[in-house]
N, C-alpha and C positions, 0 to 999 in steps of 0.2 A: 295584421288581418284587421280591418276595420271589425269594428263590434256588430254592426248591422249584417255583415257578411256571413259573420261566425253565427248569428242568431238563425239566417235564412238556413244556412248548413245544417244547423242543430235542427231545425223545425223538419226540414225535408230527408233527415238520414235514414228515415225508414218508409215503409209504406204510407201513403196518406191517409188511408182508411183506417190503418191501426192506431195514427195519431190522432184522428179525430174522434175514435173511440177512447182513447186516452184521456182526451179533453172531456167527453162526457163523463167518463169514472171521475176525474179531477172534479168537474161541477158538482157531481153528487157527494163527493167526499166531505166529512162535516170540519174537517182542519183546513181546509182550503180558505185564503184569504178572501175577503167579499170582492175584492177588483178584480182578483184572477177567476172567480166564479162567473162574474158578470161579463168580462172579455170571453172566457172558454164557452159560456154560452151564444153569444154572439157570433164566434167562429164556428159553432157548430150548426147554427142555425142557417148561417150564410153557406157552408159547405154542404148542407145536406137541402138547401131551399133550392126549388126549381126556377125561382126568380134570382136575376143576376143583374148586377150594376149595369154591364153591359152585355147585350144579349149574345149567346152563342154563334148565332150564324152570322155575325159580322166576323170577315175571315179571320184576321189575325187577334184583333183587339179582344174579340169575345172571349177567348181560350186564355189570354193574357191575363186577364182580371184574376180568373180562378188561381192562376200558377202564381200570381205574385201577392194577393191579398189574403188567401187561405194559410200559405207559411208563414207569411208576416205575422199574422194573427197568432198562428201556432209558436212563434218565436216570442212573441209578447206575453203570451199565458206561461211558457215556460220561464221566462224572466221574471215573472211577478210571482209565481209559486214556488215553493221551498223545493230545494233540488231532491231529497230523499222523496217528498211526497210524490213530484212528477215521476221520479224513476219506479216507485213502486207501482202508480197507476199505468206506465207505459208497459210494465212487465205483466199487468194484469191483461191490458187489452192484447199485448202478444199472445198470451196464453189462451185466451179466449176469442181468437178473431174470427170464428165461425158465428158467434153468439151475439148478433147485435140486437140493442134493443129496440123493442116496439115503442114508437113515439107515434102514437094515434092522436094525442094532443097537439103534437108539432103540426101533423097534416091536417088538424082541424083549423089551427091557427092561420097556416098558410091559406087555407081556403076562405075563412073567414074575411083576411087581408085582401085578397083577390076581389071577393064581393063586394068590400066597401070601396075598393078603387073603382070597379065599376059602377057602383051606386054614385060614387062622386063625380064619374064621369057622364052618367046619365042626367045628373042635376045641372052638371055644366051646359049640357046640349040643351037642355030644355030652358035654362035661364038664359042663354044665348039667343035662342030661337024665338024668346018672347021678348027681346029688348028691341 
């Protein structure tokens, strides 16, 4: 079996929400290597963000990016982190499945990013109309 297929199988072996919660716990754990923390934060942000690379209303591709990017990101974090640490975070996430963390700062960050995008779009429209 090719290594990347095994990683995808490992990433998708349980519920995706449980894995994302385990990534969050791994990110917050002090013994997690920095690169694993960084990738885990990116995957959690992408999984929970309403902004997708390909919008969901595009028939097949819109959902396919979530089915590919998130499991591959989880597989990469599993590969980058020590196995006992990942197993511990995964067990914690399975035990506390109903207790999702409140990420008010994350919602504020997404809102700020959208506002910056709209402001850049507005500046672009003004500059193009004045030229």
